[in-house]
C-alpha positions in Angstrom: 0.4 0.0 -0.3 1.2 3.5 -0.7 -1.6 5.9 0.5 -1.7 8.4 3.7 1.0 6.1 5.9 2.2 3.8 3.5 4.0 6.3 0.8 6.1 8.3 3.5 6.9 4.2 4.9 7.8 3.6 1.0 9.9 6.9 0.5 12.1 6.4 3.4 12.9 2.7 3.0 14.4 3.1 -0.6 15.9 6.8 0.2 17.7 5.6 3.0 19.4 2.5 0.8 17.0 -0.5 0.6 15.8 -1.6 -2.6 11.8 -1.6 -2.6 9.4 -2.5 -5.0 6.0 -0.6 -5.0 2.5 -2.0 -5.6 -0.3 -0.1 -4.5 -3.6 -0.3 -7.6 -5.6 2.1 -5.8 -2.3 4.6 -5.6 -1.0 4.9 -9.2 0.7 8.5 -8.4 2.0 7.2 -5.3 3.5 4.6 -7.2 5.0 6.7 -9.5 6.5 8.9 -7.1 8.0 6.4 -5.2 9.8 5.0 -8.5 11.1 8.5 -9.4 12.5 8.2 -5.9 14.6 4.8 -7.1 11.9 2.2 -6.5 10.7 -0.8 -8.6 6.9 -0.3 -9.5 5.5 -3.9 -9.3 2.1 -4.7 -11.7 0.2 -7.4 -9.1 0.7 -8.3 -5.2 2.6 -12.2 -6.4 5.0 -9.9 -8.2 5.7 -8.2 -5.1 6.1 -11.4 -3.3 8.1 -13.3 -6.4 10.2 -9.8 -6.0 10.7 -9.5 -2.1 12.2 -10.9 0.9 10.3 -8.7 3.2 7.2 -7.2 2.2 5.6 -4.5 4.2 1.8 -4.4 4.5 -0.1 -0.9 5.0 -3.7 -1.5 3.9 -7.0 -0.3 5.1 -7.6 -3.6 7.6 -8.4 -7.4 8.2 -10.0 -7.6 4.9 -7.4 -6.6 3.1 -4.4 -8.0 4.5 -6.6 -11.1 4.4 -6.8 -11.1 0.4 -3.2 -9.4 -0.3 -2.1 -12.9 1.8 -4.8 -15.6 0.6 -6.1 -14.4 -2.7 -5.0 -15.6 -5.9 -1.4 -14.9 -6.4 -1.4 -13.5 -2.9 1.8 -13.7 -0.6 1.1 -17.0 0.5 1.5 -19.1 -2.7 4.6 -16.6 -3.9 6.8 -15.5 -1.5 10.0 -17.7 -1.4 10.7 -20.1 2.3 12.9 -17.4 4.8 11.0 -14.5 3.4 8.8 -11.9 6.3 5.9 -10.6 6.4 5.5 -7.0 8.0 1.6 -5.9 8.3 1.8 -2.1 9.5 -1.9 -2.2 8.9 -4.7 -1.8 11.8 -5.5 -5.7 11.6 -7.5 -7.7 14.0 -5.8 -9.9 16.9 -7.3 -13.5 15.5 -6.5 -13.1 11.9 -3.6 -11.7 12.7 -2.6 -15.2 14.1 -4.5 -16.8 11.7 -2.2 -15.1 8.6 0.9 -15.6 10.4 0.3 -19.3 11.4 -0.6 -20.4 7.5 3.0 -18.2 6.3 5.1 -20.6 9.2 3.8 -23.6 7.8 5.4 -22.2 4.5 8.7 -21.6 6.2 7.5 -17.7 5.8 8.0 -15.5 9.0 5.3 -12.6 10.1 5.4 -9.8 12.3 2.8 -7.7 13.2 3.9 -4.0 13.2 1.3 -1.5 13.6 1.9 2.3 13.6 1.6 5.4 15.8 1.6 8.6 15.2 0.3 10.7 11.6 1.1 11.2 7.8 3.4 13.7 8.2 5.6 11.6 10.5 5.3 8.8 8.1 6.6 11.2 5.4 9.5 12.4 8.2 10.2 8.4 8.5 9.4 9.2 12.7 6.7 7.0 13.4 6.3 4.9 16.4 6.3 1.1 15.5 4.8 -1.5 17.8 6.4 -5.2 17.0 5.2 -8.5 17.8 7.7 -11.2 16.6 9.4 -13.8 17.4 12.7 -12.4 19.2 15.0 -13.4 16.0 12.5 -11.9 13.2 12.5 -9.0 15.3 16.0 -8.5 15.1 15.8 -9.7 11.3 13.6 -7.0 10.3 14.7 -3.9 12.8 16.8 -2.0 10.4 13.6 -1.9 8.0 12.0 -0.5 9.9 14.3 1.4 11.6 14.3 3.4 8.2 11.1 4.8 9.0 10.6 4.6 12.3 11.6 7.1 15.3 10.7 4.6 18.2 10.4 0.8 17.7 8.7 -1.2 20.5 9.0 -4.7 20.8 5.9 -5.5 22.7 6.2 -9.7 22.5 5.0 -12.6 20.4 2.8 -12.2 17.2 -0.8 -10.5 17.9 0.8 -8.7 20.9 1.8 -5.8 18.8 -2.1 -5.5 17.1 -3.5 -5.9 20.6 -1.8 -3.0 22.2 -2.6 -0.9 19.2 -5.8 -1.4 19.5 -6.2 -0.5 23.3 -3.8 2.3 22.7 -6.2 3.5 20.0 -9.4 2.8 22.4 -7.7 5.7 25.1 -6.6 7.9 21.9 -10.6 7.8 20.5 -12.0 8.4 24.4 -9.8 10.9 24.7 -10.8 12.7 21.3 -14.3 12.0 22.0 -14.4 13.9 25.2 -11.8 16.7 23.7 -14.6 17.7 21.4 -18.0 17.7 23.6 -16.0 20.1 25.9 -15.1 22.0 22.7 -19.2 22.2 21.6 -20.0 22.8 25.2 -17.9 26.1 25.2 -19.5 26.8 21.7 -23.2 26.3 22.9 -23.1 27.9 26.6 -21.0 30.8 24.9 -18.1 30.2 26.3 -15.0 31.6 23.4 -13.4 27.6 23.0 -10.1 30.1 23.0 -10.2 30.4 26.6 -10.7 27.1 27.4 -7.6 26.3 25.3 -5.9 29.2 27.8 -6.8 27.5 30.9 -6.1 24.0 29.6 -3.1 24.5 28.3 -0.8 25.3 31.4 -2.3 22.4 33.1 -2.2 18.9 33.8 -4.5 18.0 31.1 -2.4 19.4 28.5 -0.8 16.8 26.1 0.4 16.8 22.7 -3.2 15.6 21.3 -4.8 18.2 23.1 -2.5 20.8 20.9 -2.8 19.3 18.0 -7.0 18.8 17.7 -8.3 22.0 20.1 -5.2 23.8 19.5 -5.7 23.6 16.1 -9.3 23.9 16.3 -9.3 27.1 18.2 -6.5 28.8 15.5 -9.2 28.0 13.1 -9.0 24.6 11.7 -11.6 22.9 13.1 -11.1 19.9 10.7 -8.3 19.0 12.7 -10.9 17.2 15.2 -12.3 14.9 11.9 -8.7 14.0 10.6 -7.0 12.7 14.0 -10.7 10.8 14.4 -10.8 9.4 10.7 -6.8 8.3 11.2 
């Protein structure tokens, strides 16, 4: 995938010296940009699998991961034993473990490696990456992940990284919902949201998330709330 997060991942991988084969049928312009930076375009998933020692998935979710791995010409059928699949998608833990088990039967290693932070950090190569993998697999893929990550956290075995990512998402979405409701309450009661921001910024409830979302909103970028909730 070469979308909002995948393009930044691919850009940093290829610009930091790793050979890259890129494929995304829905983002041809992003693939073209990666090719201009030194990558090679692949026409199909099968082409990626056959030509890669490490395949990084960055797709929408579990159904897309399942299709890429198990579909006709998918990674399960085309990758060589000894290769590795690194899934940076926000997958589902049971699916993650099922994919890992199926790949293991063919001698292919697997790691769930969900992402934290946003597309600008992906482009800058400063993502936070949670990794669920056997220790040997983690050490093998760490240098590649390091091309696009500022912080790498080895959470534990396969499936544990995506589980913690979902827990973290639960916390983040809950905080965002409360911030949005508080902002709306200010508007409905006639309180200038800038005053709320001024009150909160020097207090214990201040955070990077608060500044990105509420700080952006009071500066005239109300879509900040929508953007971070949707991503």
